[in-house]
Structure formats: structure tokens, C-alpha cells
C-alpha positions, 0 to 999 in steps of 0.5 A: 136508193135511200141511204138507210135501205142501201146500208141494210142491203149492203150488210145483208149482201156482205153476210150472204157473201161471207156465208158463201165464201165460208161454204166454198172454203169448207167444201174446197177441203173435201172436193174442188168440184163440189166447192166451185159448184157451191160457189156458182150456185151462190153467185146465181142467187146473189147477182140477180138479187143485187140487180133486183134491189138496185133496180127496184129501189131507185125511186121513193115516195107517193109521187113516184108510185108509178115509177116505183111499181114499174121499177119493181116489175122490171127488176123482177123480170131482170132477176128472173132472166139473170137467174135463168141465164145463170142456171143455163150457163152452169148446166151447159158450160160447167163440167163437171158440176155437182148439181146438189152443191149448186142447188144447196148454195141457192137454197142456203142463201135463200134461207139465210135471207129469210132469217135476215129479213125476219131479224130485221123486222123484229 
């Protein structure tokens, strides 16, 4: 992964993790179940995205175009599987679970990433 790309991704992940931690701490005051459900939803978002980025951006350049495309495909499949397994584990093993808080964290981090990418492209 190129150094500049890696630094940009690390900054974005750190901001998302900070947002997740702030949400967790704020909700912890209200209700522990809502707080840990929010944290789990955020982790279900973050971990597969980090996996995808590390896997997809391993190769660069025109000569490695086939490897780049293959890495993106494999990274996306891995991201999809990790997300599915994360939700399956959350719904089957975590009791009690606030489904609203879980999906809220997932959606908040998705929106945060869109905003971060829009600011980066300006």
C-alpha cells in the first residue's frame, strides 16, 4: 500500500474509531445495552472495511492491473463475509441486543466515511 494512501486511510479509520468511542461513551451514560450494541455495530462496520482496504490496495501500477483487480474482488468478498459473520454473531450470541443501536452505528459510520471521502476529493 502506498504511503500516502495508507496515511489517508489511517486518518480516516482513527476519526471513525473516535466517533465510535464518543458514541459509546455518550450512550453508556444512558444505557449499557444500547452502548455496547452501538459499539458492536461500529466494529461490524470498521473491521471489514479495514480488511478490504489492506487487501485491495496491496498492488499498484499498470503492470499489476490484473493483480489490483483480483485484490479488489477478493477484498470485497472478504469484507462481505466478515460483515455477514459479524451480524450473525451479534444476532445469535449477544443478548440483550439493541438492534436500533447496532444499525445506527453502522449507518453513522457509513455516512461519516462518505463525508470524509467528499472532503478528501475537494
